[in-house]
Structures are given as C-alpha cells and as structure tokens.
C-alpha positions as CSV (number, residue, x, y, z in Angstrom):
1,X,-1.2,-26.6,9.7
2,X,2.4,-26.9,11.0
3,X,5.4,-25.9,8.9
4,X,6.1,-29.5,7.7
5,X,2.6,-29.9,6.4
6,X,2.8,-26.6,4.5
7,X,6.2,-27.6,3.0
8,X,4.5,-30.8,1.7
9,X,1.7,-28.8,0.1
10,X,4.2,-26.5,-1.6
11,X,6.0,-29.6,-3.0
12,X,2.6,-31.0,-4.2
13,X,1.8,-27.7,-5.9
14,X,5.0,-27.9,-7.8
15,X,4.2,-31.5,-8.7
16,X,0.8,-30.5,-10.1
17,X,2.3,-27.6,-12.1
18,X,4.6,-30.1,-13.8
19,X,1.7,-32.4,-14.6
20,X,-0.6,-29.7,-15.8
21,X,2.0,-28.2,-18.2
22,X,3.3,-31.6,-19.3
23,X,6.4,-32.4,-21.5
24,X,7.3,-30.6,-24.7
25,X,5.0,-27.7,-23.9
26,X,6.1,-24.2,-22.7
27,X,5.1,-23.3,-19.2
28,X,6.1,-20.6,-16.7
29,X,7.9,-22.9,-14.3
30,X,10.4,-20.4,-13.0
31,X,8.3,-17.8,-11.5
32,X,5.6,-20.2,-10.4
33,X,8.1,-22.5,-8.5
34,X,9.7,-19.5,-6.8
35,X,6.3,-18.6,-5.3
36,X,5.3,-22.0,-4.1
37,X,5.9,-21.5,-0.4
38,X,4.5,-18.0,-0.3
39,X,1.3,-19.0,-2.1
40,X,1.0,-22.1,0.2
41,X,1.2,-20.0,3.4
42,X,-1.2,-17.4,2.0
43,X,-3.9,-19.9,0.9
44,X,-3.5,-22.6,3.5
45,X,-2.5,-20.6,6.6
46,X,-3.1,-16.8,6.4
47,X,-6.0,-15.8,4.2
48,X,-9.7,-15.8,5.2
49,X,-11.5,-17.7,2.4
50,X,-14.6,-19.7,1.7
51,X,-14.2,-22.2,-1.2
52,X,-17.9,-22.6,-1.3
53,X,-18.5,-18.9,-1.8
54,X,-15.5,-17.4,-3.8
55,X,-17.2,-14.0,-3.7
56,X,-17.8,-14.0,0.1
57,X,-17.5,-10.3,1.1
58,X,-15.5,-11.1,4.2
59,X,-12.7,-12.8,2.3
60,X,-9.1,-11.6,1.9
61,X,-8.0,-10.9,-1.6
62,X,-4.9,-12.0,-3.6
63,X,-4.0,-10.2,-6.8
64,X,-1.4,-12.0,-8.8
65,X,0.1,-9.0,-10.7
66,X,2.7,-11.2,-12.4
67,X,-0.1,-13.2,-14.0
68,X,2.1,-15.3,-16.2
69,X,2.9,-17.3,-13.0
70,X,-0.8,-17.9,-12.4
71,X,-0.4,-21.6,-12.7
72,X,0.8,-21.8,-9.1
73,X,-2.4,-20.0,-8.1
74,X,-4.5,-22.5,-10.1
75,X,-2.7,-25.4,-8.4
76,X,-3.5,-23.9,-4.9
77,X,-7.1,-23.2,-5.7
78,X,-7.7,-26.7,-7.0
79,X,-6.0,-28.1,-3.9
80,X,-8.3,-26.0,-1.7
81,X,-11.4,-27.3,-3.6
82,X,-12.5,-24.2,-5.5
83,X,-12.8,-26.5,-8.6
84,X,-12.1,-30.2,-9.4
85,X,-8.4,-31.1,-9.7
86,X,-9.2,-32.7,-13.1
87,X,-9.6,-29.1,-14.5
88,X,-5.8,-28.7,-14.0
89,X,-5.1,-31.0,-16.9
90,X,-7.1,-28.7,-19.2
91,X,-4.6,-25.8,-18.7
92,X,-4.6,-23.4,-21.7
93,X,-6.9,-25.6,-23.7
94,X,-9.6,-23.8,-25.8
95,X,-12.6,-23.1,-23.6
96,X,-10.9,-24.2,-20.4
97,X,-11.5,-22.3,-17.2
98,X,-7.7,-22.1,-16.7
99,X,-6.1,-19.9,-19.3
100,X,-2.5,-18.8,-19.6
101,X,-3.2,-15.6,-17.6
102,X,-5.8,-15.4,-14.8
103,X,-9.3,-14.6,-15.8
104,X,-11.8,-13.7,-13.0
105,X,-14.8,-14.5,-15.2
106,X,-13.6,-18.0,-15.9
107,X,-11.8,-19.2,-12.7
108,X,-13.4,-19.3,-9.2
109,X,-11.1,-17.5,-6.7
110,X,-9.4,-15.2,-9.1
111,X,-9.8,-11.5,-8.1
112,X,-8.5,-9.8,-11.3
113,X,-7.5,-10.3,-14.9
114,X,-3.7,-9.9,-14.8
115,X,-0.6,-10.6,-16.9
116,X,-0.1,-7.2,-18.6
117,X,2.7,-6.4,-16.2
118,X,2.6,-3.4,-13.9
119,X,-1.2,-3.2,-13.5
120,X,-1.9,-5.6,-10.6
121,X,-0.7,-3.3,-7.9
122,X,-3.0,-0.5,-9.1
123,X,-5.9,-3.0,-9.0
124,X,-5.0,-4.1,-5.5
125,X,-4.9,-0.4,-4.4
126,X,-8.4,0.1,-5.7
127,X,-9.7,-3.0,-3.9
128,X,-7.9,-2.0,-0.7
129,X,-9.3,1.5,-0.9
130,X,-12.8,0.2,-1.5
131,X,-12.6,-2.2,1.5
132,X,-11.6,0.8,3.7
133,X,-14.6,2.8,2.5
134,X,-16.8,-0.2,3.3
135,X,-15.1,-0.4,6.8
136,X,-14.1,-4.0,6.1
137,X,-11.3,-5.6,7.9
138,X,-10.4,-7.8,5.0
139,X,-6.8,-7.6,3.7
140,X,-5.4,-7.4,0.2
141,X,-2.2,-9.1,-1.0
142,X,-0.5,-8.4,-4.3
143,X,2.3,-10.5,-5.8
144,X,4.7,-8.6,-8.1
145,X,7.9,-9.7,-9.8
146,X,11.3,-8.0,-9.7
147,X,11.4,-7.7,-13.5
148,X,7.9,-6.2,-13.3
149,X,9.2,-3.3,-11.3
150,X,10.5,-1.8,-14.5
151,X,6.9,-0.8,-15.2
152,X,6.2,2.8,-14.3
153,X,2.6,2.0,-13.2
154,X,4.0,0.1,-10.3
155,X,5.5,3.2,-8.9
156,X,2.3,5.3,-9.5
157,X,0.4,2.7,-7.5
158,X,3.1,2.7,-4.8
159,X,2.7,6.5,-4.4
160,X,-1.1,6.2,-4.3
161,X,-1.0,3.5,-1.7
162,X,1.0,5.7,0.6
163,X,-1.1,8.8,0.0
164,X,-4.3,6.9,0.9
165,X,-2.7,5.1,3.8
166,X,-3.6,1.7,2.6
167,X,-2.4,-0.3,5.6
168,X,-4.7,-3.2,4.6
169,X,-2.5,-3.7,1.5
170,X,0.6,-6.0,1.5
171,X,2.7,-6.3,-1.7
172,X,4.9,-9.4,-1.9
173,X,7.9,-9.0,-4.2
174,X,9.1,-12.2,-5.8
175,X,12.8,-11.3,-5.9
176,X,14.1,-14.3,-7.9
177,X,16.6,-12.1,-9.8
178,X,15.8,-13.4,-13.2
179,X,13.4,-12.0,-15.9
180,X,12.4,-13.6,-19.2
181,X,15.7,-12.9,-21.0
182,X,18.3,-13.2,-18.2
183,X,19.4,-11.7,-14.9
184,X,17.8,-8.5,-13.7
185,X,21.1,-6.8,-13.1
186,X,22.2,-7.5,-16.7
187,X,18.9,-6.5,-18.4
188,X,17.0,-3.7,-16.5
189,X,18.4,-3.3,-13.0
190,X,15.5,-2.4,-10.7
191,X,17.6,-2.6,-7.5
192,X,17.8,-1.4,-4.8
193,X,14.5,-2.5,-3.4
194,X,14.3,-1.7,0.3
195,X,15.6,1.9,-0.2
196,X,13.1,2.6,-3.0
197,X,10.0,1.3,-1.2
198,X,11.0,3.0,2.0
199,X,11.4,6.2,0.1
200,X,7.9,5.7,-1.3
201,X,6.6,5.6,2.3
202,X,6.1,1.8,2.6
203,X,6.9,-0.4,5.5
204,X,9.4,-3.0,4.3
205,X,10.2,-6.5,5.5
206,X,12.8,-8.7,3.9
207,X,12.8,-12.5,4.1
208,X,13.8,-15.8,2.7
209,X,10.8,-16.5,0.5
210,X,11.2,-20.3,0.8
211,X,11.3,-20.3,4.6
212,X,7.8,-21.1,5.8
213,X,8.3,-19.6,9.3
214,X,9.8,-16.4,8.0
215,X,6.8,-16.1,5.6
216,X,4.4,-16.6,8.5
217,X,6.2,-14.1,10.7
218,X,6.3,-11.5,8.0
219,X,2.6,-11.8,7.2
220,X,1.8,-11.5,10.9
221,X,4.1,-8.5,11.4
222,X,2.6,-6.4,8.6
223,X,-0.9,-6.7,10.1
224,X,0.4,-4.6,13.0
225,X,1.5,-1.7,10.8
226,X,-0.9,1.3,10.8
227,X,-1.2,4.2,8.4
228,X,1.0,2.9,5.6
229,X,1.1,-0.1,3.1
230,X,3.7,-2.9,3.5
231,X,5.9,-4.8,1.1
232,X,7.5,-8.1,1.9
233,X,10.7,-8.5,-0.2
234,X,10.9,-12.3,-0.6
235,X,14.3,-13.5,-1.7
236,X,13.6,-16.6,-3.8
237,X,15.2,-18.9,-6.4
238,X,13.8,-18.9,-9.9
239,X,12.6,-22.5,-10.7
240,X,13.0,-23.6,-7.0
241,X,12.6,-27.3,-6.5
242,X,14.3,-28.9,-9.5
243,X,18.0,-28.6,-10.1
244,X,17.6,-28.2,-13.9
245,X,15.1,-25.4,-13.6
246,X,16.7,-23.4,-10.8
247,X,18.4,-20.0,-11.5
248,X,18.0,-20.1,-15.2
249,X,16.0,-17.9,-17.6
250,X,15.4,-20.9,-19.8
251,X,12.5,-22.0,-17.7
252,X,10.9,-18.6,-17.3
253,X,8.6,-19.9,-20.0
254,X,10.3,-23.1,-21.2
255,X,9.4,-26.6,-22.1
256,X,10.6,-29.8,-20.4
257,X,11.8,-32.6,-22.5
258,X,10.1,-36.0,-21.9
259,X,13.2,-37.1,-19.8
260,X,13.1,-33.9,-17.7
261,X,9.4,-34.3,-17.2
262,X,9.7,-37.8,-15.9
263,X,12.6,-36.8,-13.6
264,X,10.6,-33.9,-12.3
265,X,7.6,-36.2,-11.5
266,X,9.9,-38.6,-9.7
267,X,11.6,-36.0,-7.6
268,X,8.5,-34.1,-6.7
269,X,6.5,-37.2,-5.8
270,X,9.1,-38.6,-3.4
C-alpha cells in the first residue's frame, strides 16, 4: 500500500475506535489515537502475518505493553479480518472477546495479556530470545508509553535485551508527553529518552510518529542493526485526529458527550 492508503486506514481505525467506545462511556482515546499511524504501518505494511492462522510460527509478533490502548490493536485486527468487525461493537461487554485490556486467550492475534504497566517489554524479550533459540527470522515489536517508563521493570528488560543481543526486538516508544493525570514533565519526568536508551546499549531512532514514511524508514533501518536491540522514539500527539481530544489528559480515559461523539463521527468519516 502507498502512504495515502495507509493514512486512510489510520483514519478509519480512529473512526472505528469512536464507534466501538460510543458516547457517554469512558475509553482510552488519547493513547490509542496517538498510535494509529504506527499500528497501521506495522499491521498493513511491515509485519508478516496470516489472518487465517494467528498462531503461524513464521509470524512477526506485536506486544502492546501499554495494554490500556489495546482498542487501536482491536480495530486493526478487525480491519485485517482476524475476526468480524461486528465484534468491535461488543467492546468491554461481559463475555466479549474484546476486553478492556488485551487477552491472548480471548482475541485472535493478541500475543500477550498486557495492561499492568511495565511488563510487556519483559514478555517481548522472552519471545525474542525464544525465537533466536529456534533460529527463526521473525521479529518482535513492543509498544511502550512514556508514562510507562516510570516502571522499573522496563529498565530491567532493557538491560536484559542488551545482554542477550536481541537484535530481533524493536521497542516503539509512544512519546505523547501525557500520562493519565497530566503532562509527564509535571508528574514523573522520564526524560531524557535517547540518552537513557543509548546508555542501556540500544540502537535509537527518533521520528515523527504520525509521518507514515518516517515510520516505514525507521522500521526498515532497525532491521539492519546487528547485535543489539532497537527502540524507535515516536514523537506523537495524545488524542491525535480530533481537536478536542488532542494534547489533553482528559481523554487518556475519558467519555465523549453525545455532541462530541457525533462531531467525531462526522470528522473521521469525511
């Protein structure tokens, strides 16, 4: 797909997120919208997948460590055909395959149960190490949040990935600068990022996380790095795509009014 087609898919994923959450219901719009372009490029351009065989051994893996934003992953999996799109409208309902946090036993295409922040990178390290033992050329991607970097387990995993030379592992940092209660710098400042990850022995690439071509180029470049893991620092906008959700902690996990919902549907369907 060319970049314009991928941009249309990212917009459609945002549209489906709005529909699946609905009005007057809390949803993690902020961190899901900020990852729309990255998730689109991963699923529709970069990763080797088989929708008819979600457990195909040759697949690439995506671990969504910041599992509260898993609704963008659900939207992508439905768009790919892992399950009927009608399932999206059952989000977080009792017995649904789509719960508030990803569940690998309920949802085809989910690689790990995540949402308890800080754990996903460790899981991704284990998967990457296992693939190396199996002499597989599959790659592992792990999406982490900048607020999540306050968790100590992230840095234990970062050290382990360097020690075991997990060059088949790429972390993607959603640097949207806002956590649940406000701006990172005003709550628990986890900056600077490049210097920290380089000090931990990682290859670091920094991009505009909403620029399709930059995302493509970064994902291509890290595949050439040998002997160390890579992290892509993606500078993003929390709530990207709707003026009233952008750059505000209110929509980290907020509810749209009926008026906001109808406006969002109009904007994202144009």
